[in-house]
C-alpha positions as CSV (number, residue, x, y, z in Angstrom):
1,Y,1.7,119.9,115.8
2,G,-0.1,121.9,113.2
3,P,-0.5,124.2,111.5
4,P,-4.1,123.0,111.0
5,A,-6.3,123.2,114.1
6,S,-7.3,119.5,113.5
7,D,-3.6,118.4,114.1
8,V,-3.4,120.5,117.3
9,R,-6.8,119.1,118.5
10,R,-5.6,115.5,117.8
11,A,-2.4,116.1,119.8
12,N,-4.5,117.6,122.7
13,L,-6.5,114.4,122.8
14,D,-3.3,112.6,123.8
15,V,-3.1,114.6,127.0
16,R,-4.4,112.7,130.0
17,Q,-3.5,114.9,133.0
18,C,-2.9,118.6,133.6
19,L,-0.6,119.0,136.6
20,S,-1.3,122.1,138.7
21,D,0.3,124.1,141.4
22,M,-3.3,125.0,142.3
23,G,-2.7,128.6,141.1
24,T,-4.0,130.2,137.9
25,E,-2.8,127.2,135.9
26,L,-5.6,125.2,137.5
27,G,-7.8,126.5,134.8
28,I,-5.8,124.8,132.0
29,A,-7.6,121.5,132.5
30,D,-10.9,123.2,132.4
31,S,-10.3,125.5,129.4
32,K,-12.6,125.8,126.6
33,A,-11.0,125.3,123.2
34,S,-10.5,128.2,120.9
35,L,-8.2,126.6,118.4
36,E,-10.5,127.6,115.5
37,Q,-10.4,131.2,116.5
38,L,-6.6,131.1,116.9
39,L,-5.6,128.9,114.0
40,G,-8.6,129.2,111.7
41,G,-10.8,126.4,110.3
42,S,-13.9,124.8,111.7
43,C,-15.1,121.4,112.8
44,S,-18.3,119.5,112.9
45,G,-19.8,116.3,114.4
46,Q,-17.6,114.2,116.7
47,Q,-14.7,116.7,116.2
48,A,-16.9,119.5,117.5
49,I,-17.6,117.6,120.7
50,S,-13.9,116.9,121.4
51,A,-13.1,120.5,120.3
52,A,-15.2,122.0,123.1
53,W,-12.3,121.7,125.5
54,L,-8.7,122.4,125.0
55,Y,-7.7,119.0,126.6
56,P,-11.0,117.0,126.5
57,L,-9.6,113.8,128.0
58,A,-7.3,115.3,130.6
59,L,-7.9,115.2,134.3
60,F,-6.8,117.9,136.7
61,V,-4.1,116.6,139.1
62,P,-2.9,118.8,141.8
63,G,0.9,118.8,142.4
64,P,2.2,116.4,145.1
65,Q,3.4,119.2,147.3
66,H,-0.2,120.5,147.7
67,I,-1.5,117.0,148.4
68,I,1.2,116.6,151.1
69,D,0.5,120.1,152.5
70,S,-3.2,119.4,152.7
71,V,-2.7,116.0,154.4
72,M,-0.2,117.6,156.8
73,S,-2.4,120.6,157.6
74,D,-5.6,118.5,158.1
75,G,-3.7,116.0,160.2
76,L,-2.1,118.6,162.5
77,R,-5.3,120.5,163.0
78,A,-6.8,117.3,164.4
79,F,-4.5,117.4,167.4
80,S,-5.8,119.5,170.3
81,W,-2.2,120.7,171.1
82,W,-1.4,121.9,167.6
83,P,-2.7,125.6,167.8
84,A,-0.7,126.2,171.0
85,W,2.4,124.5,169.8
86,Q,2.3,126.4,166.5
87,Q,2.0,129.7,168.3
88,A,4.8,128.8,170.6
89,A,7.0,127.8,167.7
90,K,6.3,131.1,166.0
91,V,7.4,133.0,169.1
92,V,10.5,130.9,169.6
93,C,11.5,131.3,165.9
94,Q,10.9,135.0,166.0
95,W,12.9,135.3,169.2
96,L,15.8,133.3,167.8
97,R,16.0,135.3,164.6
98,S,17.5,138.2,166.4
99,A,21.3,137.9,166.5
100,N,21.3,139.9,169.8
101,H,19.0,137.4,171.4
102,R,21.2,134.5,170.3
103,R,24.4,136.2,171.5
104,A,22.8,136.9,174.9
105,L,22.0,133.1,175.2
106,Q,25.5,132.3,174.1
107,E,27.0,134.4,176.9
108,R,25.1,132.3,179.4
109,L,26.8,129.3,177.9
110,R,30.3,130.2,178.9
111,T,31.0,126.7,180.4
112,A,29.3,124.8,177.5
113,S,31.3,123.4,174.7
114,E,32.1,125.6,171.7
115,E,30.1,123.2,169.5
116,C,27.0,123.8,171.7
117,R,27.5,127.6,171.6
118,A,28.1,127.6,167.9
119,T,24.6,126.2,167.2
120,L,23.3,129.6,168.1
121,D,25.5,131.3,165.5
122,T,22.9,130.8,162.8
123,S,19.4,132.1,162.7
124,V,16.3,130.0,162.9
125,D,13.8,130.1,160.0
126,S,10.5,131.8,160.7
127,F,7.2,131.1,159.0
128,A,3.8,132.7,158.3
129,H,1.9,129.6,157.4
130,W,3.0,125.9,157.7
131,R,3.9,123.9,154.6
132,W,5.5,120.6,154.9
133,K,8.8,122.0,153.7
134,T,8.6,124.9,156.1
135,L,7.7,122.6,159.0
136,A,10.8,120.5,158.2
137,S,13.2,123.4,158.1
138,V,11.8,125.0,161.3
139,T,11.8,121.7,163.3
140,N,15.3,120.9,162.1
141,A,16.5,124.3,163.2
142,L,14.8,124.0,166.5
143,E,16.4,120.6,167.1
144,R,19.8,122.1,166.2
145,V,19.5,124.8,168.9
146,R,17.6,122.8,171.5
147,T,20.4,121.9,173.8
148,A,21.9,125.4,173.8
149,V,18.6,127.1,174.4
150,V,17.6,124.7,177.2
151,L,21.1,125.0,178.9
152,A,21.1,128.8,178.5
153,T,17.6,129.2,180.1
154,D,17.8,126.4,182.6
155,S,19.3,128.5,185.4
156,M,16.9,131.5,184.7
157,T,14.1,132.0,187.2
158,S,12.1,134.4,185.0
159,A,11.8,135.9,181.5
160,A,13.1,139.2,182.9
161,E,16.6,137.7,182.9
162,L,16.4,137.6,179.1
163,G,16.8,141.4,179.2
164,S,14.2,142.3,176.5
165,R,12.1,145.5,176.1
166,D,9.3,143.3,174.8
167,S,8.5,141.5,178.1
168,G,5.4,139.9,176.6
169,L,7.3,138.2,173.8
170,A,10.1,137.3,176.2
171,A,7.7,135.7,178.6
172,L,6.1,133.6,175.8
173,F,9.6,132.6,174.6
174,F,10.7,131.7,178.1
175,A,7.6,129.6,178.9
176,S,7.9,127.8,175.5
177,V,11.5,126.8,175.8
178,R,11.1,125.7,179.4
179,D,8.3,123.3,178.4
180,T,9.7,119.9,177.7
181,G,6.4,119.1,175.8
182,F,7.3,121.9,173.3
183,W,10.6,120.3,172.5
184,S,9.3,116.7,172.4
185,R,6.5,117.7,170.0
186,G,8.9,119.5,167.8
187,S,11.1,116.4,167.7
188,D,8.1,114.2,166.8
189,L,7.0,116.7,164.1
190,R,10.6,116.6,162.7
191,V,10.4,112.8,162.4
192,L,7.0,113.1,160.8
């Protein structure tokens, strides 16, 4: 469109929505027009009103991932068990990211099938903040290692048997993976 500012303005009147990732581009739907300054020319009357905004008839529409993230976040925070589960999941993921920790668990699975032991060959994703996509990848990874981790820790009587210098983290990991509620909530979240 163009080169006259009036042609660009007419084209901008056709825009009905500005999708946003809710970052700096959020301002595009709310931008004041500066076409005359950029392209030259002037406008008056009805054209001046529609020329006040870059996209005068467009609505700001957040991207669908942000809508899903917001719904997921608000919905999860409504559950009283969510903060504790989230913290436990962070600890379990952090513990299972270490190849040494996974190998130690595999050694306790000598009588388990090779398939079961192999689930611990690959690391588990960690996270800083939940997003629906992150929650999906973490709960999928936890489900993948669930049987192996439960079998490996089932015969342990305390976190000390994990043989870690960080006894606090080991204790949190041990308590989390021994809790059937931790695994069942993770499975439910995975389905969600």
